[in-house]
C-alpha positions as MATLAB code, in Angstrom:
seq = 'XXXXXXXXXXXXXXXXXXXXXXXXXXXXXXXXXXXXXXXXXXXXXXXXXXXXXXXXXXXXXXXXXXXXXXXXXXXXXXXXXXXXXXXXXXXXXXXXXXXXXXXXXXXXXXXXXXXXXXXXXXXXXXXXXXXXXXXXXXXXXXXXXXXXXXXXXXXXXXXXXXXXXXXXXXXXXXXXXXXXXXXXXXXXXXXXXXXXXXXXXXXXXXXXXXXXXXXXXXXXXXXXXXXXXXXXXXXXXXXXXXXXXXXXXXXXXXXXXXXXXXXXXXXXXXXXXXXXXXXXXXXXXXXXXXXXXXXXXXXXXXXXXXXXXXXXXXXXXXXXXXXXXXX';
ca = [
    -159.433  123.730    2.098;
    -159.817  127.491    1.990;
    -156.559  129.297    1.199;
    -156.061  132.039    3.771;
    -153.800  135.053    4.072;
    -151.666  133.060    6.477;
    -150.306  131.210    3.467;
    -149.314  134.484    1.854;
    -147.070  135.260    4.796;
    -144.461  132.992    3.275;
    -143.663  136.018    1.123;
    -145.536  138.929    2.660;
    -145.610  140.715    5.999;
    -148.949  142.391    5.421;
    -152.372  140.774    5.492;
    -153.363  142.285    2.137;
    -150.659  141.078   -0.223;
    -152.321  142.271   -3.399;
    -154.313  145.316   -4.492;
    -157.327  145.944   -6.679;
    -156.909  145.340  -10.374;
    -160.265  146.734  -11.450;
    -163.645  147.024   -9.850;
    -164.670  146.882   -6.182;
    -164.394  143.503   -4.544;
    -162.273  141.941   -7.268;
    -158.702  141.592   -6.079;
    -156.078  138.947   -6.493;
    -155.991  138.690   -2.719;
    -159.690  137.808   -2.495;
    -159.185  135.385   -5.364;
    -156.350  133.660   -3.500;
    -158.236  133.655   -0.214;
    -161.157  131.938   -1.941;
    -159.263  129.835   -4.453;
    -161.226  126.723   -3.576;
    -164.562  128.500   -3.823;
    -164.507  129.426   -7.553;
    -164.663  133.203   -7.086;
    -166.154  135.161   -9.990;
    -163.400  137.088  -11.802;
    -165.706  138.943  -14.187;
    -164.928  142.319  -12.623;
    -161.327  142.222  -13.872;
    -160.051  144.051  -16.933;
    -161.017  142.305  -20.146;
    -158.067  140.626  -21.860;
    -156.783  142.318  -24.992;
    -155.751  140.494  -28.132;
    -152.788  142.744  -28.871;
    -150.819  144.318  -26.045;
    -147.639  145.704  -27.630;
    -149.250  148.893  -28.840;
    -148.562  152.562  -29.504;
    -149.473  153.865  -26.040;
    -146.983  151.516  -24.395;
    -145.124  153.565  -21.765;
    -143.554  150.904  -19.569;
    -142.595  147.272  -19.971;
    -141.057  145.283  -17.141;
    -139.518  141.850  -17.118;
    -138.938  139.227  -14.515;
    -135.413  137.806  -14.825;
    -135.046  134.229  -13.539;
    -136.688  131.770  -15.963;
    -137.918  134.708  -18.048;
    -134.746  136.089  -19.638;
    -132.585  133.081  -18.739;
    -133.029  129.647  -17.101;
    -132.215  129.882  -13.409;
    -131.243  126.213  -12.996;
    -127.943  126.182  -14.924;
    -127.182  129.744  -13.804;
    -127.335  128.808  -10.115;
    -125.474  125.554  -10.738;
    -122.584  127.383  -12.404;
    -122.555  130.092   -9.735;
    -122.375  127.370   -7.075;
    -119.349  125.859   -8.828;
    -117.604  129.253   -8.660;
    -118.529  129.534   -4.980;
    -117.117  126.089   -4.200;
    -113.918  126.936   -6.072;
    -113.553  130.095   -3.972;
    -114.051  128.051   -0.781;
    -111.477  125.490   -1.933;
    -108.892  128.226   -2.489;
    -109.552  129.596    0.977;
    -109.193  126.313    2.829;
    -106.103  125.366    0.806;
    -107.135  121.831   -0.137;
    -110.067  120.120   -1.878;
    -113.159  120.183    0.277;
    -116.148  117.866    0.331;
    -118.517  120.772   -0.253;
    -120.853  120.281   -3.202;
    -123.864  122.100   -4.566;
    -126.001  119.485   -2.844;
    -124.460  120.095    0.580;
    -124.869  123.853    0.171;
    -128.531  123.427   -0.786;
    -129.155  121.115    2.171;
    -127.465  123.596    4.515;
    -129.628  126.378    3.104;
    -132.792  124.327    3.601;
    -131.848  123.677    7.220;
    -131.280  127.380    7.828;
    -134.619  128.269    6.252;
    -136.441  125.802    8.477;
    -135.012  127.476   11.570;
    -135.915  131.028   10.570;
    -138.878  132.772   12.146;
    -138.606  136.098   10.273;
    -138.025  137.213    6.669;
    -134.477  137.149    5.343;
    -132.964  138.346    2.084;
    -131.621  135.772   -0.318;
    -128.218  137.427    0.045;
    -128.183  136.984    3.818;
    -129.515  133.438    3.506;
    -126.738  132.495    1.090;
    -124.108  134.150    3.272;
    -125.331  132.156    6.265;
    -125.010  128.973    4.207;
    -121.510  129.966    3.062;
    -120.485  130.649    6.655;
    -121.851  127.286    7.797;
    -119.925  125.475    5.072;
    -116.694  127.368    5.807;
    -116.940  126.517    9.504;
    -116.442  122.885    8.529;
    -112.865  123.770    7.578;
    -111.914  127.083    9.197;
    -111.688  128.169   12.815;
    -114.504  130.511   13.804;
    -112.011  133.134   14.981;
    -110.516  133.297   11.480;
    -113.858  133.555    9.756;
    -114.795  137.227    9.630;
    -117.443  138.806    7.418;
    -114.928  139.770    4.724;
    -114.168  136.104    4.036;
    -117.848  135.251    3.639;
    -118.354  138.323    1.472;
    -115.442  137.301   -0.774;
    -117.021  133.898   -1.428;
    -120.449  135.424   -1.987;
    -119.030  137.906   -4.514;
    -117.469  135.012   -6.438;
    -120.920  133.412   -6.560;
    -122.643  136.649   -7.637;
    -120.087  137.463  -10.339;
    -120.537  134.052  -11.901;
    -124.316  134.302  -11.566;
    -124.301  137.347  -13.835;
    -121.741  135.886  -16.235;
    -123.693  132.640  -16.476;
    -126.963  134.492  -17.047;
    -125.358  136.250  -20.017;
    -124.263  132.921  -21.489;
    -127.688  131.355  -21.004;
    -129.953  134.148  -22.249;
    -133.034  132.647  -23.851;
    -133.286  132.684  -27.611;
    -134.359  136.100  -28.828;
    -134.052  137.844  -25.454;
    -131.519  140.457  -26.489;
    -133.049  140.863  -29.950;
    -136.535  141.457  -28.545;
    -135.254  144.063  -26.099;
    -133.390  145.796  -28.921;
    -136.553  145.755  -31.031;
    -138.577  147.345  -28.231;
    -135.944  150.029  -27.704;
    -135.938  150.878  -31.419;
    -139.698  150.608  -31.944;
    -140.627  152.667  -28.871;
    -137.866  155.264  -28.262;
    -139.625  156.760  -25.223;
    -140.482  153.378  -23.699;
    -139.073  152.693  -20.243;
    -137.792  149.147  -19.831;
    -137.278  147.720  -16.366;
    -136.497  144.504  -14.538;
    -138.401  143.421  -11.421;
    -136.888  140.494   -9.578;
    -136.914  139.024   -6.104;
    -133.276  138.024   -6.202;
    -129.830  139.387   -6.980;
    -129.837  139.148  -10.768;
    -129.426  142.560  -12.378;
    -129.190  143.196  -16.143;
    -127.280  146.403  -15.407;
    -124.451  144.205  -14.096;
    -124.370  141.867  -17.111;
    -121.685  143.914  -18.795;
    -120.633  141.201  -21.204;
    -123.886  141.700  -23.111;
    -125.927  144.606  -24.420;
    -128.413  144.333  -21.547;
    -127.103  147.305  -19.507;
    -127.922  149.624  -22.412;
    -131.329  148.060  -23.001;
    -132.682  148.430  -19.458;
    -133.467  151.697  -17.703;
    -133.700  150.278  -14.181;
    -133.856  147.179  -12.028;
    -135.925  146.750   -8.860;
    -134.966  143.920   -6.534;
    -136.906  142.435   -3.660;
    -133.739  143.026   -1.639;
    -133.640  146.777   -2.270;
    -133.911  149.124    0.667;
    -137.500  150.268    0.858;
    -138.747  147.081   -0.844;
    -137.699  144.143    1.340;
    -139.498  142.224    2.734;
    -142.278  143.124    0.294;
    -140.971  141.041   -2.588;
    -143.153  139.199   -5.095;
    -145.976  138.386   -4.929;
    -146.444  141.385   -2.610;
    -147.550  144.422   -4.563;
    -144.939  146.558   -2.788;
    -142.161  145.615   -5.200;
    -144.291  146.650   -8.168;
    -145.301  149.885   -6.473;
    -141.604  150.645   -6.018;
    -141.072  150.164   -9.759;
    -143.974  152.461  -10.628;
    -142.681  155.060   -8.199;
    -139.287  154.876   -9.906;
    -140.837  155.857  -13.255;
    -143.499  158.151  -11.750;
    -146.434  156.268  -13.252;
    -149.678  154.856  -11.836;
    -152.110  152.397  -13.363;
    -154.189  151.153  -10.437;
    -157.323  153.225  -11.093;
    -157.556  152.293  -14.773;
    -157.667  155.939  -15.861;
    -154.205  156.158  -17.405;
    -154.112  156.509  -21.172;
    -150.738  154.803  -21.169;
    -150.085  151.079  -21.010;
    -147.793  149.035  -18.762;
    -146.937  145.436  -19.607;
    -145.226  142.983  -17.286;
    -143.645  139.814  -18.685;
    -142.808  136.849  -16.474;
    -142.914  133.097  -16.086;
    -144.501  132.856  -12.622;
    -148.283  133.066  -12.450;
    -148.457  134.323   -8.864;
    -145.311  136.430   -8.681;
    -145.540  137.969  -12.132;
    -149.083  137.716  -13.457;
    -151.274  138.027  -10.369;
    -149.133  140.518   -8.473;
    -148.465  142.897  -11.384;
    -152.090  142.758  -12.527;
    -153.083  143.886   -9.042;
    -151.118  147.075   -9.680;
    -152.640  147.737  -13.096;
    -150.337  145.884  -15.482;
    -151.350  144.050  -18.590;
    -149.728  140.659  -18.269;
    -147.793  138.413  -20.608;
    -147.156  134.973  -19.186;
    -144.084  133.197  -20.518;
    -144.990  129.518  -20.322;
    -142.313  127.449  -22.019;
    -143.918  124.074  -21.333;
    -140.429  122.953  -20.359;
    -139.949  121.216  -17.010;
    -136.529  122.848  -16.644;
    -137.778  126.373  -17.254;
    -141.487  126.617  -16.454;
    -142.624  127.621  -12.986;
    -145.998  126.029  -13.688;
    -144.247  122.690  -14.192;
    -141.969  123.272  -11.218;
    -144.826  123.594   -8.748;
    -146.842  120.651  -10.037;
    -147.280  118.317   -7.083;
    -146.157  115.244   -9.023;
    -142.962  116.834  -10.379;
    -139.573  116.616   -8.676;
    -138.259  119.912   -7.361;
    -135.294  121.388   -9.259;
    -131.918  120.544   -7.752;
    -131.301  124.177   -6.837;
    -134.622  124.723   -5.025;
    -134.676  125.076   -1.230;
    -138.452  125.246   -0.745;
    -140.377  122.574    1.111;
    -143.440  120.633   -0.001;
    -145.815  122.784    2.053;
    -144.505  125.959    0.442;
    -144.708  124.394   -3.002;
    -148.357  123.518   -2.443;
    -149.040  127.084   -1.348;
    -147.379  128.439   -4.457;
    -149.330  126.019   -6.623;
    -152.595  127.342   -5.210;
    -151.458  130.936   -5.683;
    -150.568  130.163   -9.290;
    -153.938  128.576   -9.898;
    -155.694  131.664   -8.580;
    -153.500  134.002  -10.635;
    -154.159  132.195  -13.914;
    -157.366  134.206  -14.372;
    -155.279  137.356  -14.776;
    -153.269  136.256  -17.818;
    -153.806  138.606  -20.766;
    -151.534  136.842  -23.239;
    -149.592  133.579  -23.038;
    -146.410  133.095  -25.044;
    -144.062  130.116  -25.263;
    -140.934  132.060  -26.216;
    -139.640  135.614  -25.971;
    -139.452  135.527  -29.766;
    -143.272  135.719  -29.705;
    -143.313  138.910  -27.635;
    -143.422  141.515  -30.460;
    -146.610  139.890  -31.763;
    -148.277  139.526  -28.374;
];
């Protein structure tokens, strides 16, 4: 079956979700739209054997499953959220991570317009609290308090679970390329600038979130989030004329490889070959979804097709961040 732009609307509000990487007629969008028709990708930029080079001006990183595994991070944040709910209701509740995830799935199924992950989680928190508290007593400040407990632990957990070599590689880049700008581009609420128990705040120059004003709802794989990052650093790579180099590193073929390549990035795909960490494994049709995931089977199939189309835009594949300096 032909993959159409309608499938892209799961993430995007515009019909053209991706831009030109190089050459007329060769876009990630046309690749996705014709994924089943074996589109010729020969007009794209030729892969390079060594990307971390002297003219490197910008390197950006995805966060979830790139700098740290999102599974245990979300699990531990959910524990903190449930503890906050328990304190509010004054006695042990029957709320579990599983009930929160199921509530979130139900909310998603009823939505007919884009929503931020923050608002989605707050709706789920409110729904869970209403099982124990009177609606009149449940104002926004109570929901916000529980959400902040979740977010605080999300950042603390991410610090504890940083992948091997993550902080060392970032330190190496900062020392090797003093003028290099290092950024994070993420759809969610993770932010290295808020991970104050580690050295990450001093190693990153900026973080762009899909929830930022001026970005949402154009989160990955929409090119809008990457354009916002390039605007932040006043750089452009889409016409191929820049003498400087931008590298984007991420684990998701569609969100990180295909979408950033459409905006002129050289791409490094982090593929751990680990079912707990790899997005390529996560979206395999025969693999169970992670416990924290709220997507449905139809959306997973869409993402699998997007990933398949984006695979043609991988410049370098690495299995660990430790391999990045030699990429």
